[in-house]
C-alpha positions in Angstrom: 32.4 -15.7 20.6 30.6 -18.9 19.5 32.7 -21.3 17.4 31.4 -23.7 14.9 33.6 -26.2 13.0 32.7 -27.0 9.5 34.9 -29.5 7.6 34.7 -31.4 4.3 32.5 -30.9 1.3 28.7 -30.2 1.5 25.9 -31.3 -0.7 23.5 -28.6 -1.8 20.9 -29.9 0.6 23.3 -30.1 3.6 25.1 -26.8 3.1 25.2 -24.6 6.2 23.4 -21.2 5.8 25.6 -19.2 8.1 29.3 -18.6 8.3 31.4 -20.2 10.8 33.8 -17.9 12.8 36.8 -19.4 14.6 39.7 -17.9 16.6 43.0 -19.2 15.0 45.7 -20.8 17.1 48.8 -18.5 16.9 52.4 -18.8 17.9 53.8 -15.5 19.0 57.3 -14.3 19.9 59.4 -11.2 19.6 59.7 -11.7 15.8 55.9 -11.7 15.3 53.1 -14.2 14.7 52.8 -17.5 12.9 49.5 -19.3 12.2 48.2 -22.0 9.9 45.1 -20.8 8.1 43.7 -24.3 7.5 44.3 -27.8 8.9 45.7 -30.5 6.7 42.2 -32.1 6.3 40.6 -28.7 5.3 43.5 -28.0 2.8 42.6 -31.2 0.8 39.2 -29.8 -0.2 40.7 -26.5 -1.6 41.0 -25.6 -5.4 42.3 -22.0 -5.1 44.2 -19.9 -2.6 44.9 -16.2 -2.8 46.4 -13.6 -0.4 44.9 -10.2 -0.3 46.5 -7.0 1.0 44.0 -4.1 1.5 45.0 -0.6 2.3 43.6 1.4 5.3 40.0 2.4 4.9 39.4 0.2 1.9 36.8 -2.6 1.5 37.1 -6.1 -0.1 34.4 -8.5 -0.9 30.9 -7.1 -1.2 29.9 -10.3 -3.0 28.4 -13.8 -2.7 29.4 -17.0 -4.2 26.8 -19.3 -5.9 28.6 -22.6 -5.3 32.0 -22.1 -3.7 32.7 -22.4 0.0 35.3 -19.7 0.9 37.5 -20.0 3.9 39.2 -16.7 4.8 41.7 -16.0 7.6 41.9 -12.3 8.5 44.4 -10.4 10.7 42.7 -7.5 12.5 41.9 -4.8 12.9 38.9 -5.1 10.6 35.2 -5.0 10.4 33.6 -8.0 8.8 30.0 -7.8 7.6 28.0 -10.9 6.7 24.5 -11.1 5.3 23.0 -14.6 6.0 19.5 -15.4 5.0 18.8 -11.7 4.8 20.1 -10.8 8.2 23.2 -8.6 8.4 25.8 -9.2 11.2 29.0 -7.3 11.9 32.1 -8.8 13.6 34.7 -6.3 14.8 38.2 -7.9 14.9 40.6 -6.1 17.3 44.2 -5.3 16.2 46.4 -8.4 16.2 43.4 -10.9 16.5 43.3 -13.6 13.8 39.9 -15.1 12.8 39.0 -17.8 10.3 35.7 -17.6 8.5 34.2 -20.5 6.6 31.6 -18.9 4.3 29.1 -21.1 2.5 27.5 -20.4 -0.8 24.7 -17.8 -0.5 26.4 -15.7 2.3 27.2 -12.2 1.3 30.5 -11.0 2.8 32.7 -7.9 3.0 35.9 -6.9 4.9 36.7 -3.3 5.8 40.2 -2.4 6.9 39.7 -0.1 9.9 43.4 0.0 10.8 46.3 2.1 9.8 48.4 -0.5 7.9 47.6 -3.1 5.2 44.9 -5.7 6.2 45.9 -9.3 5.4 43.4 -11.9 4.1 44.4 -15.4 3.2 41.5 -17.0 1.3 40.8 -20.5 0.1 38.0 -21.7 -2.2 36.6 -25.0 -3.1 36.3 -23.8 -6.7 39.1 -23.0 -9.2 39.6 -19.3 -10.0 37.3 -18.3 -12.8 38.4 -15.0 -14.4 34.8 -14.4 -15.8 33.5 -14.4 -12.2 30.6 -16.8 -13.1 30.5 -18.1 -9.4 30.6 -14.5 -7.9 27.7 -12.0 -7.8 28.4 -8.5 -6.5 26.2 -7.3 -3.6 27.3 -4.2 -1.7 26.6 -4.6 2.0 29.5 -2.4 3.4 
C-alpha cells in the first residue's frame, strides 16, 4: 500500500485532491492494542475530535467536507470507499489492521462495517463541529 504523509494546514490552492492512507504503528500484547491516531504535530492543527462506534453491517460517512481536512483512524475489518476527482476507490481493511486516512476537502468518503462487532473510528477535523452541518454535504457512494 502506497503511503503519503500530509501534515499541517493547506491553502485552497495547495490542498491535495486525494486522501492519504497510512498504516498506524501499534503496540500489541496479550491485553490488546494501543495506538496513537495522530502525532503531536498533527494534533496541534485539529479543532474537533469524535469517536464513532458503528454496528455490523452499518455505514458511516457518505459525505464530503467543503473546507475541513478530516483525519480518521479506523480499526478493521471495514470497507472504505473514497471518491476523488470523480474516481471511486475502495480500500478493504482486514480485521485487526489499523489505518489512518487524511481526507482533504472535496473527497467524498464512507466507511462500511463488514465485521461482526462494532467498528471503531477516531476522527479529527480542522474545523470546529457545526451542528448545522454547513461544511458537510451528503453524497451517497456506499
